[in-house]
All heavy atoms as TSV, in Angstrom:
chain	resi	resn	atom	element	x	y	z
A	1	MET	N	N	102.183	189.536	93.398
A	1	MET	CA	C	101.842	189.967	92.066
A	1	MET	C	C	103.019	189.868	91.099
A	1	MET	O	O	102.819	189.821	89.909
A	1	MET	CB	C	101.304	191.400	92.096
A	1	MET	CG	C	99.959	191.508	92.733
A	1	MET	SD	S	98.823	190.497	91.770
A	1	MET	CE	C	97.506	190.313	92.902
A	2	ARG	N	N	104.244	189.867	91.615
A	2	ARG	CA	C	105.391	189.722	90.720
A	2	ARG	C	C	105.342	188.382	90.009
A	2	ARG	O	O	105.724	188.270	88.853
A	2	ARG	CB	C	106.701	189.847	91.498
A	2	ARG	CG	C	107.019	191.263	91.891
A	2	ARG	CD	C	108.407	191.378	92.432
A	2	ARG	NE	N	108.687	190.347	93.414
A	2	ARG	CZ	C	109.486	190.479	94.434
A	2	ARG	NH1	N	110.120	191.601	94.629
A	2	ARG	NH2	N	109.688	189.502	95.279
A	3	TRP	N	N	104.862	187.338	90.709
A	3	TRP	CA	C	104.773	186.016	90.105
A	3	TRP	C	C	103.819	186.056	88.910
A	3	TRP	O	O	104.136	185.555	87.833
A	3	TRP	CB	C	104.309	184.989	91.140
A	3	TRP	CG	C	104.269	183.601	90.610
A	3	TRP	CD1	C	105.303	182.721	90.568
A	3	TRP	CD2	C	103.147	182.933	90.033
A	3	TRP	NE1	N	104.893	181.540	90.001
A	3	TRP	CE2	C	103.577	181.645	89.667
A	3	TRP	CE3	C	101.829	183.285	89.797
A	3	TRP	CZ2	C	102.723	180.724	89.080
A	3	TRP	CZ3	C	100.985	182.363	89.205
A	3	TRP	CH2	C	101.449	181.094	88.858
A	4	SER	N	N	102.668	186.682	89.087
A	4	SER	CA	C	101.696	186.780	87.995
A	4	SER	C	C	102.269	187.555	86.814
A	4	SER	O	O	102.081	187.168	85.667
A	4	SER	CB	C	100.415	187.470	88.479
A	4	SER	OG	O	99.755	186.665	89.410
A	5	ALA	N	N	102.968	188.632	87.102
A	5	ALA	CA	C	103.575	189.419	86.027
A	5	ALA	C	C	104.612	188.592	85.281
A	5	ALA	O	O	104.705	188.659	84.052
A	5	ALA	CB	C	104.212	190.689	86.594
A	6	ALA	N	N	105.380	187.800	86.010
A	6	ALA	CA	C	106.403	186.953	85.375
A	6	ALA	C	C	105.751	185.928	84.454
A	6	ALA	O	O	106.305	185.606	83.396
A	6	ALA	CB	C	107.251	186.259	86.431
A	7	GLN	N	N	104.579	185.421	84.827
A	7	GLN	CA	C	103.900	184.441	83.980
A	7	GLN	C	C	103.457	185.089	82.676
A	7	GLN	O	O	103.620	184.515	81.594
A	7	GLN	CB	C	102.696	183.832	84.703
A	7	GLN	CG	C	102.992	183.212	86.053
A	7	GLN	CD	C	104.266	182.414	86.115
A	7	GLN	OE1	O	104.462	181.466	85.365
A	7	GLN	NE2	N	105.151	182.801	87.012
A	8	GLY	N	N	102.895	186.287	82.766
A	8	GLY	CA	C	102.468	187.001	81.559
A	8	GLY	C	C	103.638	187.312	80.646
A	8	GLY	O	O	103.557	187.128	79.427
A	9	GLU	N	N	104.732	187.760	81.234
A	9	GLU	CA	C	105.931	188.050	80.443
A	9	GLU	C	C	106.475	186.783	79.798
A	9	GLU	O	O	106.921	186.794	78.655
A	9	GLU	CB	C	107.011	188.677	81.324
A	9	GLU	CG	C	108.250	189.063	80.574
A	9	GLU	CD	C	109.312	189.683	81.470
A	9	GLU	OE1	O	108.953	190.291	82.483
A	9	GLU	OE2	O	110.506	189.536	81.139
A	10	GLY	N	N	106.411	185.675	80.529
A	10	GLY	CA	C	106.883	184.402	79.990
A	10	GLY	C	C	106.108	183.970	78.762
A	10	GLY	O	O	106.680	183.460	77.796
A	11	TRP	N	N	104.788	184.182	78.785
A	11	TRP	CA	C	103.973	183.848	77.625
A	11	TRP	C	C	104.284	184.771	76.452
A	11	TRP	O	O	104.324	184.334	75.302
A	11	TRP	CB	C	102.480	183.900	77.973
A	11	TRP	CG	C	102.014	182.621	78.553
A	11	TRP	CD1	C	101.898	182.308	79.884
A	11	TRP	CD2	C	101.626	181.447	77.842
A	11	TRP	NE1	N	101.460	181.019	80.024
A	11	TRP	CE2	C	101.278	180.467	78.793
A	11	TRP	CE3	C	101.540	181.129	76.491
A	11	TRP	CZ2	C	100.856	179.194	78.426
A	11	TRP	CZ3	C	101.113	179.861	76.132
A	11	TRP	CH2	C	100.775	178.916	77.102
A	12	GLU	N	N	104.486	186.045	76.740
A	12	GLU	CA	C	104.790	187.000	75.669
A	12	GLU	C	C	106.101	186.663	74.967
A	12	GLU	O	O	106.196	186.756	73.745
A	12	GLU	CB	C	104.859	188.414	76.239
A	12	GLU	CG	C	103.509	188.967	76.635
A	12	GLU	CD	C	103.609	190.319	77.311
A	12	GLU	OE1	O	104.665	190.979	77.203
A	12	GLU	OE2	O	102.623	190.714	77.953
A	13	THR	N	N	107.103	186.270	75.740
A	13	THR	CA	C	108.417	185.964	75.172
A	13	THR	C	C	108.551	184.504	74.757
A	13	THR	O	O	109.525	184.125	74.122
A	13	THR	CB	C	109.530	186.278	76.183
A	13	THR	OG1	O	109.368	185.442	77.337
A	13	THR	CG2	C	109.522	187.748	76.579
A	14	ARG	N	N	107.577	183.685	75.167
A	14	ARG	CA	C	107.594	182.236	74.913
A	14	ARG	C	C	108.750	181.540	75.631
A	14	ARG	O	O	109.154	180.454	75.248
A	14	ARG	CB	C	107.637	181.918	73.421
A	14	ARG	CG	C	106.428	182.387	72.661
A	14	ARG	CD	C	105.236	181.565	73.094
A	14	ARG	NE	N	104.097	181.756	72.208
A	14	ARG	CZ	C	102.934	182.225	72.624
A	14	ARG	NH1	N	102.773	182.577	73.869
A	14	ARG	NH2	N	101.931	182.335	71.807
A	15	LYS	N	N	109.278	182.166	76.673
A	15	LYS	CA	C	110.374	181.571	77.423
A	15	LYS	C	C	109.894	180.833	78.665
A	15	LYS	O	O	110.645	180.060	79.258
A	15	LYS	CB	C	111.382	182.643	77.841
A	15	LYS	CG	C	112.161	183.216	76.676
A	15	LYS	CD	C	113.188	184.202	77.151
A	15	LYS	CE	C	114.009	184.732	75.990
A	15	LYS	NZ	N	115.051	185.655	76.455
A	16	ARG	N	N	108.652	181.074	79.091
A	16	ARG	CA	C	108.127	180.443	80.299
A	16	ARG	C	C	106.620	180.247	80.110
A	16	ARG	O	O	105.850	181.188	80.211
A	16	ARG	CB	C	108.406	181.332	81.502
A	16	ARG	CG	C	107.954	180.777	82.803
A	16	ARG	CD	C	108.246	181.779	83.936
A	16	ARG	NE	N	107.730	181.273	85.187
A	16	ARG	CZ	C	108.421	180.566	86.053
A	16	ARG	NH1	N	109.687	180.290	85.816
A	16	ARG	NH2	N	107.883	180.125	87.156
A	17	LEU	N	N	106.227	179.010	79.816
A	17	LEU	CA	C	104.826	178.703	79.542
A	17	LEU	C	C	104.241	177.976	80.751
A	17	LEU	O	O	104.607	176.843	81.040
A	17	LEU	CB	C	104.712	177.853	78.278
A	17	LEU	CG	C	105.419	178.435	77.049
A	17	LEU	CD1	C	105.324	177.471	75.885
A	17	LEU	CD2	C	104.857	179.796	76.685
A	18	SER	N	N	103.360	178.665	81.469
A	18	SER	CA	C	102.821	178.151	82.726
A	18	SER	C	C	101.361	177.748	82.580
A	18	SER	O	O	100.592	178.408	81.879
A	18	SER	CB	C	102.917	179.228	83.809
A	18	SER	OG	O	104.249	179.607	84.013
A	19	PHE	N	N	101.003	176.686	83.290
A	19	PHE	CA	C	99.634	176.175	83.267
A	19	PHE	C	C	99.207	175.787	84.680
A	19	PHE	O	O	100.016	175.257	85.445
A	19	PHE	CB	C	99.538	174.917	82.392
A	19	PHE	CG	C	99.984	175.122	80.984
A	19	PHE	CD1	C	101.322	174.983	80.633
A	19	PHE	CD2	C	99.072	175.465	79.995
A	19	PHE	CE1	C	101.745	175.160	79.334
A	19	PHE	CE2	C	99.500	175.650	78.683
A	19	PHE	CZ	C	100.835	175.503	78.351
A	20	ALA	N	N	97.947	175.998	84.990
A	20	ALA	CA	C	97.388	175.498	86.244
A	20	ALA	C	C	97.054	174.025	86.052
A	20	ALA	O	O	96.644	173.599	84.974
A	20	ALA	CB	C	96.130	176.271	86.614
A	21	VAL	N	N	97.219	173.250	87.106
A	21	VAL	CA	C	96.791	171.849	87.125
A	21	VAL	C	C	95.499	171.823	87.941
A	21	VAL	O	O	95.484	172.243	89.098
A	21	VAL	CB	C	97.869	170.944	87.769
A	21	VAL	CG1	C	97.363	169.520	87.886
A	21	VAL	CG2	C	99.151	170.995	86.955
A	22	LEU	N	N	94.427	171.369	87.321
A	22	LEU	CA	C	93.115	171.377	87.974
A	22	LEU	C	C	92.656	169.978	88.356
A	22	LEU	O	O	92.957	169.010	87.653
A	22	LEU	CB	C	92.070	172.000	87.050
A	22	LEU	CG	C	92.351	173.411	86.545
A	22	LEU	CD1	C	91.261	173.851	85.573
A	22	LEU	CD2	C	92.463	174.378	87.706
A	23	ALA	N	N	91.924	169.909	89.447
A	23	ALA	CA	C	91.278	168.663	89.870
A	23	ALA	C	C	89.892	169.038	90.387
A	23	ALA	O	O	89.772	169.852	91.313
A	23	ALA	CB	C	92.084	167.961	90.954
A	24	HIS	N	N	88.876	168.506	89.766
A	24	HIS	CA	C	87.490	168.777	90.164
A	24	HIS	C	C	87.188	170.274	90.169
A	24	HIS	O	O	86.510	170.782	91.063
A	24	HIS	CB	C	87.188	168.158	91.528
A	24	HIS	CG	C	87.540	166.713	91.608
A	24	HIS	ND1	N	86.842	165.741	90.922
A	24	HIS	CD2	C	88.537	166.075	92.262
A	24	HIS	CE1	C	87.398	164.567	91.161
A	24	HIS	NE2	N	88.424	164.737	91.967
A	25	GLY	N	N	87.743	170.998	89.189
A	25	GLY	CA	C	87.463	172.416	89.051
A	25	GLY	C	C	88.246	173.334	89.968
A	25	GLY	O	O	88.011	174.529	89.998
A	26	HIS	N	N	89.190	172.787	90.713
A	26	HIS	CA	C	89.994	173.584	91.641
A	26	HIS	C	C	91.467	173.464	91.283
A	26	HIS	O	O	91.915	172.421	90.808
A	26	HIS	CB	C	89.790	173.113	93.089
A	26	HIS	CG	C	88.383	173.245	93.551
A	26	HIS	ND1	N	87.832	174.445	93.944
A	26	HIS	CD2	C	87.401	172.317	93.676
A	26	HIS	CE1	C	86.571	174.249	94.290
A	26	HIS	NE2	N	86.276	172.969	94.141
A	27	VAL	N	N	92.215	174.531	91.551
A	27	VAL	CA	C	93.659	174.495	91.297
A	27	VAL	C	C	94.298	173.503	92.260
A	27	VAL	O	O	94.149	173.610	93.473
A	27	VAL	CB	C	94.294	175.886	91.453
A	27	VAL	CG1	C	95.806	175.803	91.316
A	27	VAL	CG2	C	93.720	176.845	90.425
A	28	ALA	N	N	94.987	172.518	91.691
A	28	ALA	CA	C	95.652	171.488	92.488
A	28	ALA	C	C	97.160	171.584	92.370
A	28	ALA	O	O	97.890	170.948	93.126
A	28	ALA	CB	C	95.182	170.101	92.045
A	29	GLY	N	N	97.628	172.389	91.400
A	29	GLY	CA	C	99.062	172.508	91.203
A	29	GLY	C	C	99.387	173.412	90.031
A	29	GLY	O	O	98.528	174.171	89.547
A	30	HIS	N	N	100.616	173.307	89.592
A	30	HIS	CA	C	101.141	174.191	88.552
A	30	HIS	C	C	102.214	173.436	87.783
A	30	HIS	O	O	102.945	172.640	88.358
A	30	HIS	CB	C	101.741	175.421	89.253
A	30	HIS	CG	C	102.475	176.349	88.356
A	30	HIS	ND1	N	103.840	176.412	88.314
A	30	HIS	CD2	C	102.027	177.269	87.472
A	30	HIS	CE1	C	104.209	177.348	87.449
A	30	HIS	NE2	N	103.132	177.873	86.928
A	31	ILE	N	N	102.292	173.665	86.484
A	31	ILE	CA	C	103.353	173.088	85.664
A	31	ILE	C	C	103.880	174.187	84.747
A	31	ILE	O	O	103.111	175.043	84.302
A	31	ILE	CB	C	102.865	171.858	84.862
A	31	ILE	CG1	C	104.032	171.168	84.160
A	31	ILE	CG2	C	101.758	172.219	83.905
A	31	ILE	CD1	C	103.703	169.787	83.619
A	32	VAL	N	N	105.176	174.182	84.528
A	32	VAL	CA	C	105.791	175.226	83.710
A	32	VAL	C	C	106.856	174.629	82.800
A	32	VAL	O	O	107.598	173.742	83.208
A	32	VAL	CB	C	106.384	176.348	84.592
A	32	VAL	CG1	C	107.446	175.825	85.523
A	32	VAL	CG2	C	106.935	177.490	83.760
A	33	LEU	N	N	106.879	175.090	81.565
A	33	LEU	CA	C	107.912	174.738	80.603
A	33	LEU	C	C	108.775	175.979	80.415
A	33	LEU	O	O	108.278	177.029	80.005
A	33	LEU	CB	C	107.287	174.319	79.272
A	33	LEU	CG	C	108.268	173.910	78.176
A	33	LEU	CD1	C	108.996	172.632	78.564
A	33	LEU	CD2	C	107.541	173.743	76.858
A	34	LYS	N	N	110.053	175.862	80.765
A	34	LYS	CA	C	110.970	176.998	80.680
A	34	LYS	C	C	111.945	176.770	79.531
A	34	LYS	O	O	112.582	175.730	79.465
A	34	LYS	CB	C	111.758	177.143	81.979
A	34	LYS	CG	C	110.895	177.340	83.194
A	34	LYS	CD	C	111.755	177.331	84.443
A	34	LYS	CE	C	110.914	177.309	85.696
A	34	LYS	NZ	N	111.756	177.225	86.897
A	35	ARG	N	N	112.016	177.753	78.652
A	35	ARG	CA	C	112.942	177.702	77.520
A	35	ARG	C	C	113.820	178.944	77.594
A	35	ARG	O	O	113.484	179.979	77.032
A	35	ARG	CB	C	112.173	177.644	76.217
A	35	ARG	CG	C	111.294	176.414	76.137
A	35	ARG	CD	C	110.615	176.266	74.823
A	35	ARG	NE	N	109.850	177.450	74.456
A	35	ARG	CZ	C	109.056	177.502	73.411
A	35	ARG	NH1	N	108.919	176.458	72.640
A	35	ARG	NH2	N	108.394	178.589	73.128
A	36	PRO	N	N	114.945	178.849	78.287
A	36	PRO	CA	C	115.784	180.027	78.527
A	36	PRO	C	C	116.224	180.757	77.266
A	36	PRO	O	O	116.361	181.972	77.265
A	36	PRO	CB	C	117.000	179.484	79.272
A	36	PRO	CG	C	116.664	178.099	79.663
A	36	PRO	CD	C	115.514	177.650	78.837
A	37	GLY	N	N	116.423	180.036	76.205
A	37	GLY	CA	C	116.859	180.665	74.960
A	37	GLY	C	C	115.714	181.003	74.026
A	37	GLY	O	O	115.926	181.312	72.873
A	38	GLY	N	N	114.491	180.922	74.508
A	38	GLY	CA	C	113.324	181.112	73.647
A	38	GLY	C	C	113.013	179.811	72.927
A	38	GLY	O	O	113.332	178.731	73.399
A	39	ALA	N	N	112.384	179.905	71.778
A	39	ALA	CA	C	112.031	178.709	71.009
A	39	ALA	C	C	113.297	177.935	70.660
A	39	ALA	O	O	114.294	178.506	70.270
A	39	ALA	CB	C	111.275	179.095	69.751
A	40	GLY	N	N	113.248	176.653	70.843
A	40	GLY	CA	C	114.402	175.817	70.537
A	40	GLY	C	C	114.195	174.420	71.071
A	40	GLY	O	O	113.092	174.033	71.423
A	41	THR	N	N	115.262	173.674	71.151
A	41	THR	CA	C	115.145	172.272	71.529
A	41	THR	C	C	115.468	171.998	72.989
A	41	THR	O	O	115.253	170.899	73.459
A	41	THR	CB	C	116.072	171.414	70.649
A	41	THR	OG1	O	117.409	171.878	70.804
A	41	THR	CG2	C	115.664	171.491	69.192
A	42	VAL	N	N	116.017	172.975	73.715
A	42	VAL	CA	C	116.385	172.760	75.108
A	42	VAL	C	C	115.352	173.431	76.002
A	42	VAL	O	O	115.002	174.591	75.792
A	42	VAL	CB	C	117.796	173.335	75.404
A	42	VAL	CG1	C	118.138	173.185	76.867
A	42	VAL	CG2	C	118.828	172.656	74.532
A	43	ALA	N	N	114.866	172.689	77.000
A	43	ALA	CA	C	113.867	173.242	77.913
A	43	ALA	C	C	113.987	172.559	79.267
A	43	ALA	O	O	114.575	171.490	79.392
A	43	ALA	CB	C	112.466	173.047	77.347
A	44	ALA	N	N	113.394	173.196	80.265
A	44	ALA	CA	C	113.297	172.610	81.599
A	44	ALA	C	C	111.827	172.571	81.968
A	44	ALA	O	O	111.045	173.433	81.563
A	44	ALA	CB	C	114.069	173.448	82.605
A	45	LEU	N	N	111.456	171.577	82.729
A	45	LEU	CA	C	110.075	171.389	83.132
A	45	LEU	C	C	110.018	171.390	84.650
A	45	LEU	O	O	110.833	170.739	85.300
A	45	LEU	CB	C	109.566	170.052	82.579
A	45	LEU	CG	C	108.132	169.695	82.852
A	45	LEU	CD1	C	107.218	170.573	82.011
A	45	LEU	CD2	C	107.897	168.240	82.525
A	46	GLY	N	N	109.090	172.139	85.198
A	46	GLY	CA	C	108.915	172.156	86.641
A	46	GLY	C	C	107.441	172.027	86.984
A	46	GLY	O	O	106.577	172.381	86.181
A	47	TYR	N	N	107.164	171.500	88.158
A	47	TYR	CA	C	105.766	171.387	88.588
A	47	TYR	C	C	105.692	171.265	90.097
A	47	TYR	O	O	106.668	170.943	90.759
A	47	TYR	CB	C	105.066	170.194	87.926
A	47	TYR	CG	C	105.711	168.858	88.207
A	47	TYR	CD1	C	105.399	168.148	89.361
A	47	TYR	CD2	C	106.626	168.313	87.325
A	47	TYR	CE1	C	105.992	166.918	89.624
A	47	TYR	CE2	C	107.220	167.097	87.567
A	47	TYR	CZ	C	106.893	166.406	88.723
A	47	TYR	OH	O	107.489	165.193	88.984
A	48	TRP	N	N	104.512	171.530	90.622
A	48	TRP	CA	C	104.218	171.280	92.025
A	48	TRP	C	C	102.746	170.936	92.131
A	48	TRP	O	O	101.949	171.289	91.268
A	48	TRP	CB	C	104.568	172.475	92.929
A	48	TRP	CG	C	103.833	173.751	92.637
A	48	TRP	CD1	C	104.290	174.804	91.901
A	48	TRP	CD2	C	102.515	174.108	93.054
A	48	TRP	NE1	N	103.354	175.794	91.824
A	48	TRP	CE2	C	102.240	175.396	92.548
A	48	TRP	CE3	C	101.532	173.486	93.808
A	48	TRP	CZ2	C	101.034	176.054	92.767
A	48	TRP	CZ3	C	100.330	174.146	94.027
A	48	TRP	CH2	C	100.097	175.413	93.509
A	49	THR	N	N	102.408	170.216	93.162
A	49	THR	CA	C	101.008	169.936	93.485
A	49	THR	C	C	100.810	170.190	94.970
A	49	THR	O	O	101.719	169.987	95.776
A	49	THR	CB	C	100.590	168.490	93.157
A	49	THR	OG1	O	101.473	167.586	93.817
A	49	THR	CG2	C	100.621	168.222	91.667
A	50	GLY	N	N	99.623	170.628	95.314
A	50	GLY	CA	C	99.279	170.818	96.716
A	50	GLY	C	C	99.178	169.463	97.409
A	50	GLY	O	O	98.931	168.429	96.767
A	51	ALA	N	N	99.360	169.461	98.708
A	51	ALA	CA	C	99.351	168.211	99.478
A	51	ALA	C	C	98.114	167.344	99.216
A	51	ALA	O	O	98.243	166.133	99.025
A	51	ALA	CB	C	99.512	168.505	100.965
A	52	PRO	N	N	96.896	167.897	99.171
A	52	PRO	CA	C	95.722	167.038	98.941
A	52	PRO	C	C	95.705	166.371	97.567
A	52	PRO	O	O	95.026	165.369	97.363
A	52	PRO	CB	C	94.534	167.998	99.071
A	52	PRO	CG	C	95.043	169.166	99.837
A	52	PRO	CD	C	96.501	169.271	99.475
A	53	ALA	N	N	96.455	166.917	96.614
A	53	ALA	CA	C	96.455	166.384	95.243
A	53	ALA	C	C	97.593	165.412	94.990
A	53	ALA	O	O	97.669	164.825	93.916
A	53	ALA	CB	C	96.530	167.535	94.253
A	54	ARG	N	N	98.459	165.223	95.938
A	54	ARG	CA	C	99.610	164.341	95.729
A	54	ARG	C	C	99.176	162.879	95.731
A	54	ARG	O	O	98.259	162.483	96.435
A	54	ARG	CB	C	100.662	164.596	96.802
A	54	ARG	CG	C	101.260	165.965	96.623
A	54	ARG	CD	C	102.350	166.288	97.597
A	54	ARG	NE	N	102.680	167.698	97.455
A	54	ARG	CZ	C	102.987	168.498	98.456
A	54	ARG	NH1	N	103.053	168.033	99.677
A	54	ARG	NH2	N	103.248	169.764	98.229
A	55	GLY	N	N	99.849	162.106	94.897
A	55	GLY	CA	C	99.550	160.677	94.817
A	55	GLY	C	C	98.390	160.342	93.904
A	55	GLY	O	O	97.999	159.178	93.813
A	56	LEU	N	N	97.844	161.324	93.232
A	56	LEU	CA	C	96.694	161.088	92.349
A	56	LEU	C	C	97.098	160.978	90.882
A	56	LEU	O	O	96.251	160.761	90.023
A	56	LEU	CB	C	95.668	162.223	92.502
A	56	LEU	CG	C	95.115	162.447	93.912
A	56	LEU	CD1	C	94.171	163.645	93.919
A	56	LEU	CD2	C	94.409	161.187	94.406
A	57	GLY	N	N	98.366	161.168	90.585
A	57	GLY	CA	C	98.833	161.089	89.206
A	57	GLY	C	C	98.611	162.353	88.398
A	57	GLY	O	O	98.791	162.351	87.185
A	58	LEU	N	N	98.223	163.447	89.065
A	58	LEU	CA	C	97.940	164.684	88.342
A	58	LEU	C	C	99.188	165.264	87.693
A	58	LEU	O	O	99.151	165.701	86.540
A	58	LEU	CB	C	97.319	165.722	89.283
A	58	LEU	CG	C	95.956	165.362	89.863
A	58	LEU	CD1	C	95.533	166.405	90.889
A	58	LEU	CD2	C	94.928	165.244	88.759
A	59	ALA	N	N	100.294	165.287	88.415
A	59	ALA	CA	C	101.530	165.838	87.858
A	59	ALA	C	C	102.006	164.991	86.680
A	59	ALA	O	O	102.413	165.524	85.646
A	59	ALA	CB	C	102.610	165.936	88.930
A	60	SER	N	N	101.932	163.680	86.823
A	60	SER	CA	C	102.340	162.794	85.724
A	60	SER	C	C	101.515	163.047	84.477
A	60	SER	O	O	102.041	163.122	83.362
A	60	SER	CB	C	102.197	161.332	86.140
A	60	SER	OG	O	103.050	161.041	87.209
A	61	ARG	N	N	100.203	163.207	84.662
A	61	ARG	CA	C	99.330	163.465	83.511
A	61	ARG	C	C	99.603	164.835	82.903
A	61	ARG	O	O	99.567	165.000	81.691
A	61	ARG	CB	C	97.865	163.328	83.903
A	61	ARG	CG	C	97.475	161.853	83.982
A	61	ARG	CD	C	96.031	161.715	84.268
A	61	ARG	NE	N	95.914	161.813	85.729
A	61	ARG	CZ	C	94.785	161.773	86.407
A	61	ARG	NH1	N	93.656	161.659	85.776
A	61	ARG	NH2	N	94.775	161.837	87.704
A	62	ALA	N	N	99.887	165.816	83.747
A	62	ALA	CA	C	100.209	167.144	83.237
A	62	ALA	C	C	101.481	167.125	82.409
A	62	ALA	O	O	101.557	167.746	81.354
A	62	ALA	CB	C	100.322	168.144	84.405
A	63	VAL	N	N	102.491	166.393	82.885
A	63	VAL	CA	C	103.748	166.269	82.138
A	63	VAL	C	C	103.480	165.589	80.791
A	63	VAL	O	O	103.961	166.040	79.751
A	63	VAL	CB	C	104.808	165.493	82.938
A	63	VAL	CG1	C	106.004	165.132	82.076
A	63	VAL	CG2	C	105.250	166.305	84.158
A	64	GLU	N	N	102.702	164.537	80.801
A	64	GLU	CA	C	102.363	163.836	79.552
A	64	GLU	C	C	101.669	164.772	78.568
A	64	GLU	O	O	101.997	164.774	77.371
A	64	GLU	CB	C	101.477	162.635	79.837
A	64	GLU	CG	C	102.204	161.487	80.510
A	64	GLU	CD	C	101.247	160.359	80.892
A	64	GLU	OE1	O	100.066	160.371	80.475
A	64	GLU	OE2	O	101.689	159.472	81.629
A	65	MET	N	N	100.716	165.559	79.061
A	65	MET	CA	C	99.975	166.450	78.179
A	65	MET	C	C	100.868	167.552	77.612
A	65	MET	O	O	100.734	167.911	76.445
A	65	MET	CB	C	98.797	167.068	78.940
A	65	MET	CG	C	97.723	166.053	79.278
A	65	MET	SD	S	96.400	166.756	80.276
A	65	MET	CE	C	95.628	167.798	79.069
A	66	LEU	N	N	101.766	168.068	78.435
A	66	LEU	CA	C	102.623	169.161	78.000
A	66	LEU	C	C	103.716	168.711	77.037
A	66	LEU	O	O	104.138	169.471	76.176
A	66	LEU	CB	C	103.242	169.850	79.214
A	66	LEU	CG	C	103.989	171.147	78.970
A	66	LEU	CD1	C	103.086	172.191	78.316
A	66	LEU	CD2	C	104.550	171.688	80.270
A	67	THR	N	N	104.133	167.482	77.150
A	67	THR	CA	C	105.240	166.993	76.326
A	67	THR	C	C	104.807	166.117	75.163
A	67	THR	O	O	105.658	165.634	74.412
A	67	THR	CB	C	106.262	166.231	77.191
A	67	THR	OG1	O	105.617	165.110	77.814
A	67	THR	CG2	C	106.859	167.129	78.248
A	68	ALA	N	N	103.528	165.901	75.006
A	68	ALA	CA	C	103.030	165.034	73.918
A	68	ALA	C	C	103.203	165.684	72.575
A	68	ALA	O	O	103.226	166.852	72.406
A	68	ALA	CB	C	101.555	164.705	74.150
């Protein structure tokens, strides 16, 4: 539950914006934009996908959508 609380706090502070990556209506992974200083020009991007979702281009598409 600490992870869920951290996601909510991240949205409130705008320092950690997390999204589920879905495939066929199921969670296939996660992508997060981290801005340690809050709103600004420097950020880090992280993601993961579950083993069944790897190689399908889901993470690449998620990165494209988040950074467009």
